[in-house]
C-alpha positions in Angstrom: -79.3 42.5 -10.8 -78.8 39.2 -9.7 -79.0 38.4 -6.0 -77.3 36.1 -5.0 -77.3 33.8 -1.2 -73.8 33.8 0.1 -71.8 30.7 1.4 -72.9 29.3 4.1 -69.0 29.0 5.1 -66.5 31.5 5.7 -63.6 30.2 4.8 -62.8 29.7 1.2 -62.4 27.0 -1.1 -59.2 27.1 -3.8 -59.2 24.0 -6.6 -57.4 23.8 -9.4 -58.1 22.7 -12.8 -56.9 20.0 -14.9 -57.3 16.9 -17.2 -60.4 15.8 -15.0 -61.7 19.2 -14.6 -61.3 21.3 -17.4 -65.0 21.1 -19.1 -67.9 24.0 -19.0 -69.6 21.5 -16.9 -67.3 19.9 -14.3 -66.2 23.5 -13.8 -69.6 24.1 -12.9 -70.1 21.2 -11.5 -67.2 22.1 -8.5 -68.7 25.7 -7.7 -72.2 23.8 -7.1 -69.9 21.4 -5.1 -68.8 24.6 -2.9 -65.3 25.8 -4.9 -64.9 29.6 -4.4 -62.3 30.2 -6.8 -60.0 28.0 -9.5 -56.2 27.3 -9.4 -54.6 27.3 -12.7 -51.8 25.4 -12.9 -49.1 27.2 -15.0 -46.5 24.3 -14.9 -48.9 22.3 -16.8 -51.3 22.5 -19.7 -50.8 25.3 -22.7 -51.9 28.5 -22.9 -54.6 27.7 -25.1 -55.4 25.4 -22.8 -55.9 27.9 -19.8 -57.7 30.4 -21.8 -60.8 28.2 -22.4 -60.7 27.8 -18.6 -60.9 31.2 -17.7 -63.7 31.5 -20.0 -65.6 28.7 -18.6 -65.0 30.3 -15.1 -66.3 33.8 -16.5 -68.9 32.2 -17.5 -70.1 31.4 -14.0 -69.7 34.9 -12.7 -72.2 35.4 -15.6 -75.2 32.9 -14.6 -74.6 33.4 -11.2 -74.2 36.9 -10.2 -71.1 36.5 -8.3 -67.2 37.6 -8.8 -65.3 34.6 -10.2 -61.9 34.5 -8.6 -59.1 33.0 -10.4 -55.5 32.5 -9.4 -52.5 31.6 -12.1 -50.2 30.4 -10.5 -46.4 29.6 -11.4 -43.9 27.4 -12.4 -41.0 28.8 -10.8 -37.3 27.8 -11.5 -37.4 23.8 -10.9 -33.7 22.2 -10.6 -33.3 18.7 -12.3 -30.7 16.0 -13.3 -30.3 14.5 -16.4 -31.3 11.7 -18.0 -29.7 8.0 -18.1 -28.3 5.7 -21.0 -30.5 3.2 -19.3 -33.2 5.6 -18.2 -32.9 4.6 -14.3 -29.9 3.8 -12.2 -29.8 2.2 -8.3 -28.2 4.2 -6.0 -26.8 2.0 -3.1 -26.4 4.2 0.6 -22.5 4.9 1.5 -21.9 4.9 -2.5 -20.1 7.8 -4.1 -22.2 9.9 -6.7 -21.3 12.6 -8.8 -23.1 15.9 -10.7 -21.8 17.4 -13.2 -21.8 19.5 -16.6 -21.2 16.5 -18.9 -24.1 17.0 -20.8 -23.6 12.7 -21.6 -26.0 10.2 -20.8 -25.6 9.1 -16.6 -24.7 6.1 -15.1 -25.1 5.0 -11.8 -21.4 7.3 -10.9 -22.5 10.2 -12.1 -25.4 12.3 -13.6 -26.1 15.6 -15.7 -26.7 18.9 -13.9 -26.7 22.2 -15.3 -27.8 24.3 -13.0 -24.4 26.4 -12.4 -25.7 28.4 -9.7 -26.1 25.0 -7.7 -22.8 24.8 -7.9 -22.2 28.6 -6.4 -23.5 28.0 -3.7 -23.0 24.4 -2.2 -21.2 23.8 0.6 -19.0 20.9 2.1 -21.4 18.8 4.3 -24.4 20.4 2.8 -27.5 18.2 1.3 -29.3 17.6 -2.0 -32.4 15.8 -2.1 -33.6 13.9 -5.1 -36.6 12.9 -6.7 -39.5 15.1 -4.2 -36.4 14.0 -1.2 -36.9 9.9 -1.2 -32.9 10.5 -2.2 -30.6 12.1 -0.4 -27.0 13.0 -1.0 -24.6 14.9 1.5 -22.1 17.3 -0.4 -18.1 16.5 0.5 -16.6 18.4 -2.4 -17.6 21.1 -4.7 -15.7 22.3 -7.5 -17.0 25.0 -10.5 -18.2 22.0 -12.8 -18.2 19.2 -10.2 -20.5 18.0 -7.3 -18.9 15.1 -5.2 -21.1 13.6 -3.0 -21.6 10.2 -1.0 -25.6 8.8 -0.8 -27.5 9.0 2.8 -30.3 7.7 1.2 -30.2 5.2 -2.2 -33.0 3.9 -4.6 -34.1 4.1 -7.7 -33.2 7.3 -9.7 -35.2 7.9 -13.4 -34.2 10.6 -15.8 -34.5 14.5 -15.4 -36.0 14.0 -11.4 -36.2 17.7 -9.3 -33.4 18.5 -7.1 -33.8 20.1 -3.7 -31.0 22.7 -1.7 -32.6 22.7 1.6 -29.5 24.0 3.6 -28.3 27.1 1.5 -29.9 29.8 -0.5 -29.2 29.4 -4.5 -29.1 32.6 -6.0 -31.1 31.7 -8.8 -34.0 34.7 -10.3 -37.3 34.2 -9.0 -39.1 33.6 -12.6 -37.9 32.0 -15.5 -38.4 33.2 -18.8 -41.2 30.4 -18.8 -42.8 31.9 -15.9 -42.6 35.8 -17.6 -44.3 33.8 -20.8 -46.9 32.7 -18.2 -47.1 36.0 -16.5 -47.9 38.1 -19.0 -50.5 35.5 -20.4 -52.1 35.7 -16.7 -52.3 39.7 -16.8 -53.3 39.7 -20.9 -56.6 37.0 -19.5 -57.1 39.2 -16.4 -56.2 36.6 -13.7 -56.9 38.0 -10.5 -54.2 36.4 -8.2 -50.7 35.1 -9.8 -48.3 32.9 -6.8 -45.0 33.1 -7.3 -43.3 29.7 -6.5 -39.9 28.8 -4.7 -39.7 32.5 -3.2 -36.6 32.9 -1.0 -36.4 36.0 0.1 -38.3 39.5 -0.1 -36.5 40.9 -3.6 -38.3 37.3 -5.7 -41.0 39.7 -5.4 -39.8 42.9 -6.9 -39.7 41.7 -10.7 -43.3 39.6 -10.7 -44.7 42.9 -9.2 -43.0 45.6 -11.8 -44.3 42.9 -14.6 -47.7 42.8 -13.1 -48.0 46.2 -13.6 -50.4 47.8 -10.8 -53.1 44.4 -12.4 -54.2 41.8 -10.3 -52.3 40.5 -7.0 -49.2 38.9 -5.9 -49.1 35.1 -3.5 -45.7 34.1 -2.6 -45.6 30.4 -2.1 -43.8 29.8 1.3 -42.0 25.9 0.4 -38.5 26.9 0.5 -36.8 26.9 4.2 -35.0 29.7 3.5 -38.6 31.9 2.8 -39.2 30.9 6.6 -36.0 33.1 7.9 -37.3 36.2 6.2 -41.3 35.7 6.3 -42.4 38.3 7.6 -40.6 40.8 5.0 -41.9 38.5 2.2 -45.1 39.0 3.9 -45.1 42.7 3.8 -44.0 42.8 0.2 -47.1 40.2 -1.2 -50.8 40.3 -1.1 -51.6 36.8 -0.5 -49.3 33.8 1.0 -49.6 30.4 1.0 -47.9 27.3 2.8 -47.3 25.2 -0.3 -46.5 22.1 1.9 -45.5 19.7 -0.7 -41.9 20.8 -1.4 -42.1 22.6 2.2 -42.3 18.9 3.2 -39.4 17.9 1.2 -36.7 20.0 2.1 -37.7 19.9 6.0 -38.5 17.3 8.3 -42.2 16.4 8.0 -42.8 16.6 11.5 -41.7 20.1 11.8 -44.3 21.3 8.5 -47.3 21.2 10.9 -45.9 24.0 13.7 -44.2 25.6 10.4 -48.1 25.9 8.9 -49.3 27.0 12.1 -46.7 30.1 12.4 -47.2 30.6 8.9 -50.8 31.2 9.4 -50.8 33.4 12.7 -47.8 35.4 11.2 -49.6 36.1 8.0 -53.1 36.9 10.2 -51.6 39.4 12.3 -50.2 41.4 9.3 -54.2 40.9 7.6 -52.2 39.1 4.4 -55.0 36.1 3.3 -53.1 33.0 3.9 -54.2 29.8 1.4 -52.8 26.3 3.0 -52.4 24.1 -0.1 -51.2 20.6 -0.7 -52.3 17.0 -0.2 -55.0 17.9 2.3 -57.6 15.2 0.6 -54.7 13.3 -1.2 -56.4 10.0 -0.7 -59.2 11.4 -3.1 -57.7 11.5 -5.8 -58.4 7.4 -6.4 -61.2 7.1 -3.6 -63.9 8.4 -3.3 -63.7 9.2 0.8 -60.8 10.7 2.4 -59.1 9.3 5.3 -59.6 10.0 8.7 -56.2 12.1 9.3 -56.7 14.1 6.1 -60.3 15.2 7.0 -58.9 15.9 10.5 -55.6 18.2 8.6 -58.0 20.6 6.8 -60.2 21.1 10.2 -57.2 21.8 12.1 -56.2 24.7 9.0 -59.8 26.0 8.9 -59.7 25.8 13.0 -56.3 28.0 12.7 -58.1 30.7 10.3 -56.6 29.9 6.9 -58.4 32.2 5.1 -58.8 29.0 2.0 -57.7 26.2 1.7 -57.2 24.4 -1.5 -57.0 21.0 -3.6 -54.4 20.6 -6.1 -54.4 16.7 -7.7 -57.4 15.8 -6.1 -59.8 18.3 -8.8 -57.1 18.8 -11.3 -56.4 14.8 -12.4 -58.3 12.9 -9.6 -61.0 10.4 -10.3 -63.5 12.2 -7.8 -62.9 15.7 -8.3 -66.4 17.5 -7.8 -66.6 15.0 -4.3 -63.3 16.3 -3.0 -65.0 19.6 -2.9 -67.8 18.6 -1.8 -65.9 17.7 1.1 -63.8 19.6 2.0 -67.3 22.2 1.4 -68.7 19.6 4.8 -65.6 19.9 6.7 -65.9 23.3 6.1 -69.3 23.4 7.6 -68.4 21.2 10.3 -66.1 23.3 11.5 -67.7 26.5 11.7 -70.6 25.4 13.0 -68.9 24.8 16.4 -69.4 26.3 19.1 -65.8 27.3 19.9 -64.6 28.0 16.5 -64.3 31.5 16.5 -63.0 31.3 20.2 -59.8 29.3 18.4 -59.4 32.0 15.6 -59.3 34.4 18.6 -56.2 32.6 20.1 -54.2 34.6 17.2 -53.7 37.9 18.6 -54.5 40.8 15.4 -53.5 44.0 16.5 -54.2 46.8 14.6 -52.2 49.4 13.1 -52.6 53.0 14.4 -54.5 54.3 11.2 -58.5 54.9 11.0 -59.2 52.2 9.0 -57.6 49.6 11.5 -59.6 50.8 14.4 -62.5 51.1 12.4 -62.4 47.1 11.0 -61.6 46.6 14.6 -64.2 48.4 16.7 -66.9 47.2 13.8 -66.1 43.5 14.8 -66.6 44.6 18.8 -69.7 46.6 17.6 -71.5 43.4 16.2 -71.4 41.6 19.2 -72.5 44.3 20.9 -75.6 45.5 19.2 -76.2 41.5 17.5 -75.8 43.0 14.3 -76.5 40.5 11.4 -73.4 41.5 8.7 -71.0 43.9 8.2 -71.2 46.5 5.2 -68.3 47.7 3.5 -67.9 50.4 0.7 -64.3 50.0 -1.1 -62.8 50.3 -3.7 -59.5 48.9 -3.7 -61.0 46.2 -1.1 -58.1 47.5 1.5 -60.4 47.9 4.8 -62.3 44.7 4.2 -59.1 42.7 4.0 -58.9 44.5 7.2 -62.1 43.8 8.2 -61.5 39.9 7.5 -58.5 39.9 9.6 -60.2 40.1 12.7 -62.8 37.5 12.1 -65.9 38.9 12.9 -69.2 36.7 13.6 -71.3 38.2 10.8 -70.6 38.1 7.4 -68.4 40.6 5.6 -71.1 42.1 2.6 -68.1 43.7 0.2 -69.9 46.4 -1.8 -67.1 47.9 -5.1 -67.7 49.5 -8.0 -64.6 47.7 -9.6 -64.9 44.6 -10.7 -61.0 43.2 -10.1 -61.4 44.1 -6.2 -64.6 42.2 -6.6 -63.0 39.0 -7.8 -59.7 39.4 -5.8 -61.6 39.4 -2.6 -62.6 36.0 -3.4 -59.8 33.9 -1.6 -60.9 36.7 1.5 -62.2 34.7 4.9 -66.3 35.7 5.3 -65.7 38.5 2.6 -68.7 38.2 0.1 -68.6 40.6 -3.1 -70.5 42.3 -4.7 -70.1 44.8 -7.9 -72.2 47.7 -7.5 -72.7 51.2 -8.8 -70.6 54.2 -6.9 -71.9 56.2 -4.2 -72.6 59.7 -3.8 -73.6 60.5 -0.3 -74.0 59.1 2.8 -77.9 58.8 2.8 -77.7 56.8 -0.6 -74.4 55.3 1.1 -77.6 54.0 4.2 -79.9 53.1 2.2 -77.9 50.6 -0.6 -76.1 49.4 2.4 -79.5 48.6 3.7 -80.9 47.1 0.2 -78.0 45.1 -0.4 -78.2 43.6 2.7 -81.4 42.0 2.1 -81.3 40.9 -0.9 -78.3 39.0 -0.4 -80.4 37.8 2.1 -77.4 38.6 4.6 -80.7 40.6 6.9 -84.2 40.7 7.4 -86.7 43.7 8.4 -86.0 45.2 11.8 -82.4 43.3 12.2 -78.9 45.9 12.9 -76.1 46.1 10.2 -73.0 47.8 10.4 -71.7 50.2 7.4 -68.0 51.0 6.5 -67.6 53.7 3.9 -64.6 56.4 3.4 -65.7 60.1 2.5 -64.9 61.6 -0.1 -66.8 58.6 -1.6 -65.0 56.9 -4.1 -61.7 57.6 -2.3 -59.2 54.3 -2.0 -58.1 54.0 1.6 -60.0 57.0 3.0 -62.3 54.8 5.5 -63.4 56.8 7.8 -66.9 56.5 8.5 -69.1 53.6 10.8 -72.7 53.7 11.4 -75.1 51.3 13.0 -78.0 51.0 10.4 -81.7 49.5 11.3 -83.7 47.7 8.2 -86.9 48.3 7.1 -89.1 46.7 5.2 -90.1 48.5 2.6 -86.4 49.3 0.9 -86.5 46.4 -1.8 -89.3 48.2 -4.1 -87.5 47.9 -7.9 -83.9 49.5 -7.1 -81.4 48.9 -9.8 -77.8 48.8 -8.0 
């Protein structure tokens, strides 16, 4: 078995693949620059393209001996207007403009909007945002086949631009037919995480969960104001969340997004759910080899808040400097984590344990690590739930997760501070301690003479049975020729 030196940093980097990064060479370069996990944007590219990229990612697993992590991000229900006779019109502030079911090409007076769900949900004085919020319409009257509006913010409007409806909950299915096909493909290809777009309510997660059939983990993207009203319920039903600041920043005033980001991150951490901060983090690096100082501060703030992972979108998918963008994010993360106040800031968010043995031991492991100056926390896990609990505590030492399940090891690639290793199961207490010692040294997390914290469950191999915590001393004669 290969031994791999873990990343020096604890926050994870999620890189989106696309035209700028769809070769084996570039995917490997992104990994070497610091990418811990890879996002497949199902809004773009064919299944054949994604399958090829999955093959490239899994090849890294064989080459480097570290589990690879893949997130399939579903497109979700996109709302769009129809097309115009001249491909584009100019809407003036204060003018009347109608959206209707007429499929004829649009003019500067009207355009087709085929989504009947919007007509059913809208009320007078609600807003419609077009083209990522560049144009704003105020609804004056709604009938079954016509929406009469006044243009509050005008501008150029071209074919098939997106529509956002921030003021009401639109009763749309969370999964479109395309999403169902993409989800079936993701499960078939063994994607470790599936991200559900435009979640509005906890019920939106149910169908995706059913279609996944127990495979992989489900991430809810928080990008609709309606989701914020039921955030705790959505967190309870998801395995992780993403702060998708693109659409969130369209439907809300931009100044509202930073405090909401902090609220979502803190809420996820309190419940022990991994949280990803995404969108426009190093946006200028799509075209420039270096970011702005404001972008660097934005990334740093997400890390100080305690996000499990930070994500690059177009920077790596379609930008001119994909490898440099990952390297920059890696440098920012390493710099923040070297700040002596970093861990103190992380613990501004109080993470109270649930009244369970596993939670109590996870909390205790963090405290004991500081008291006895342990070098690592080693956790034997089947499902990964105890490792998630330990990660929630944001300990000062690395977390070495040992699991016999490939899927579990791969999913943990988005957890803060976790270095996952797939290894053979254990059968006794003595074997557990011996293996924990060997693996901690083999993966260069500790040396002879150091102490480590070991957590496991008895009976061994039983999910959810964590009930043992042990402080072990490492000896120098334990690395000899053992196949793990």
